[in-house]
Backbone as CSV, one residue per row, in Angstrom:
resi,resn,N_x,N_y,N_z,CA_x,CA_y,CA_z,C_x,C_y,C_z
1,MET,0.846,-1.176,0.011,-0.004,-0.002,0.040,0.891,1.226,0.023
2,GLY,0.659,2.103,-0.947,1.564,3.235,-1.077,1.216,4.442,-0.251
3,GLU,-0.021,4.592,0.151,-0.429,5.745,0.966,-0.863,5.311,2.362
4,PRO,-0.687,6.147,3.331,-0.996,5.780,4.745,-2.529,5.556,4.910
5,VAL,-2.852,4.690,5.850,-4.235,4.541,6.252,-4.392,5.059,7.659
6,THR,-5.627,5.368,8.081,-5.914,5.902,9.395,-6.572,4.758,10.225
7,LEU,-6.104,4.574,11.397,-6.656,3.545,12.333,-7.321,4.363,13.466
8,VAL,-8.580,4.082,13.719,-9.307,4.773,14.824,-9.932,3.681,15.699
9,LEU,-9.562,3.714,17.021,-10.159,2.776,17.941,-11.150,3.517,18.786
10,ASP,-12.453,3.458,18.389,-13.542,4.160,19.128,-13.739,3.686,20.503
11,ASP,-13.726,2.396,20.673,-13.850,1.746,21.980,-13.042,0.432,21.921
12,SER,-13.170,-0.358,22.953,-12.320,-1.594,23.004,-12.774,-2.651,21.984
13,ALA,-13.918,-2.478,21.343,-14.365,-3.566,20.417,-14.609,-3.074,19.016
14,ASN,-14.242,-1.849,18.691,-14.529,-1.348,17.335,-13.299,-0.618,16.786
15,LEU,-12.705,-1.249,15.741,-11.608,-0.634,15.069,-12.041,-0.279,13.658
16,THR,-11.787,0.983,13.236,-12.135,1.422,11.898,-10.871,1.778,11.156
17,VAL,-10.690,1.171,9.928,-9.514,1.450,9.099,-10.041,2.263,7.911
18,THR,-9.444,3.411,7.686,-9.888,4.270,6.602,-8.708,4.492,5.620
19,GLY,-8.992,4.362,4.316,-7.981,4.589,3.326,-7.797,6.033,3.008
20,PRO,-6.894,6.390,2.042,-6.641,7.783,1.705,-7.870,8.519,1.211
21,ASP,-8.862,7.799,0.608,-10.060,8.399,0.046,-11.160,8.563,1.114
22,GLY,-10.905,8.106,2.312,-11.940,8.183,3.417,-12.807,6.984,3.480
23,GLY,-12.674,6.024,2.558,-13.496,4.826,2.572,-12.953,3.776,3.606
24,SER,-13.829,2.946,4.050,-13.426,1.919,5.003,-12.672,0.794,4.256
25,LEU,-11.718,0.230,4.974,-10.943,-0.884,4.425,-11.053,-2.114,5.399
26,PRO,-11.032,-3.284,4.823,-11.112,-4.470,5.623,-9.807,-4.632,6.390
27,ALA,-9.816,-4.956,7.669,-8.652,-5.140,8.479,-8.829,-6.100,9.609
28,SER,-7.795,-6.641,10.121,-7.863,-7.425,11.297,-6.644,-7.119,12.156
29,LEU,-6.790,-7.247,13.467,-5.719,-6.928,14.373,-5.577,-8.032,15.350
30,SER,-4.400,-8.622,15.435,-4.155,-9.676,16.452,-2.710,-9.512,16.969
31,LEU,-2.598,-9.966,18.167,-1.287,-9.817,18.862,-0.424,-11.019,18.668
32,LEU,-1.029,-12.192,18.520,-0.247,-13.421,18.438,-1.048,-14.432,17.659
33,PRO,-0.472,-15.049,16.569,-1.164,-16.043,15.864,-1.117,-17.417,16.626
34,CYS,-2.146,-18.183,16.551,-2.198,-19.501,17.196,-1.231,-20.446,16.456
35,PRO,-0.357,-21.129,17.232,0.531,-22.080,16.549,-0.193,-23.317,15.975
36,ALA,-1.376,-23.603,16.442,-2.163,-24.771,16.057,-2.955,-24.493,14.761
37,CYS,-3.648,-23.352,14.764,-4.574,-23.088,13.605,-4.411,-21.731,12.943
38,GLY,-3.551,-20.883,13.464,-3.289,-19.576,12.866,-4.263,-18.457,13.190
39,ALA,-5.360,-18.817,13.930,-6.352,-17.762,14.340,-5.706,-16.828,15.389
40,PRO,-6.298,-15.701,15.609,-5.739,-14.760,16.632,-5.838,-15.339,18.032
41,MET,-4.826,-15.080,18.844,-4.869,-15.400,20.224,-4.948,-14.176,21.070
42,LEU,-5.637,-14.279,22.223,-5.862,-13.131,23.052,-5.268,-13.437,24.448
43,PRO,-4.637,-12.406,25.070,-4.170,-12.644,26.469,-5.339,-12.769,27.389
44,VAL,-5.328,-13.832,28.207,-6.455,-14.099,29.147,-6.016,-14.007,30.604
45,ARG,-4.726,-14.200,30.896,-4.259,-14.158,32.290,-2.841,-13.570,32.312
46,TRP,-2.574,-12.771,33.346,-1.282,-12.264,33.522,-0.900,-12.412,34.971
47,ASN,0.318,-12.952,35.242,0.761,-13.195,36.615,1.677,-11.998,36.970
48,PRO,1.244,-11.156,37.868,2.063,-9.966,38.232,3.346,-10.263,38.900
49,TRP,3.516,-11.421,39.523,4.735,-11.751,40.194,5.801,-12.305,39.239
50,SER,5.360,-13.145,38.294,6.378,-13.723,37.367,6.375,-12.967,36.022
51,GLY,5.298,-12.246,35.702,5.168,-11.601,34.445,4.687,-12.492,33.291
52,GLU,4.427,-13.779,33.591,3.953,-14.717,32.589,2.596,-14.286,32.124
53,ILE,2.387,-14.527,30.803,1.079,-14.265,30.180,0.490,-15.525,29.594
54,GLU,-0.738,-15.816,29.901,-1.408,-16.963,29.252,-2.319,-16.418,28.111
55,TRP,-2.075,-17.046,26.937,-2.798,-16.684,25.720,-3.732,-17.849,25.372
56,SER,-4.952,-17.458,24.899,-5.950,-18.429,24.494,-6.387,-18.163,23.027
57,CYS,-6.527,-19.197,22.228,-6.963,-19.066,20.848,-8.432,-18.757,20.780
58,THR,-8.777,-17.861,19.848,-10.152,-17.517,19.668,-10.959,-18.505,18.858
59,SER,-10.217,-19.517,18.252,-10.882,-20.512,17.394,-10.817,-21.884,17.895
60,CYS,-9.641,-22.370,18.309,-9.486,-23.742,18.833,-9.187,-23.684,20.367
61,ASP,-8.878,-24.774,20.926,-8.642,-24.893,22.359,-7.185,-24.629,22.796
62,ALA,-6.354,-24.137,21.897,-4.946,-23.943,22.177,-4.755,-22.842,23.263
63,VAL,-3.836,-23.113,24.181,-3.419,-22.189,25.213,-1.943,-22.243,25.334
64,ILE,-1.269,-21.097,25.401,0.201,-21.073,25.571,0.502,-20.094,26.688
65,HIS,1.591,-20.392,27.336,2.102,-19.561,28.416,3.461,-19.037,27.968
66,LEU,3.565,-17.709,28.037,4.821,-17.066,27.611,5.397,-16.354,28.783
67,PRO,6.750,-16.568,29.044,7.360,-15.883,30.214,7.511,-14.383,29.913
68,ALA,7.777,-13.647,30.967,7.988,-12.230,30.827,9.245,-11.960,30.026
69,ALA,9.214,-10.863,29.257,10.366,-10.463,28.468,11.456,-10.057,29.424
70,PRO,12.694,-10.343,29.118,13.783,-9.892,30.042,14.001,-8.456,30.067
């Protein structure tokens, strides 16, 4: 894409992507792809003592635990 697009997050569940002409564009936003099926994973638990984050797949039953970044 040669021209920038505008991302507007109105609230926690609505993301609007607008092209240079002001029209809406299809888009998806995910933080981590599922290693089993490729669907987006969402953080569901965070351990404040260890920093570990538990991620759950939005499509299948996959769950992964990632340690805190150093």
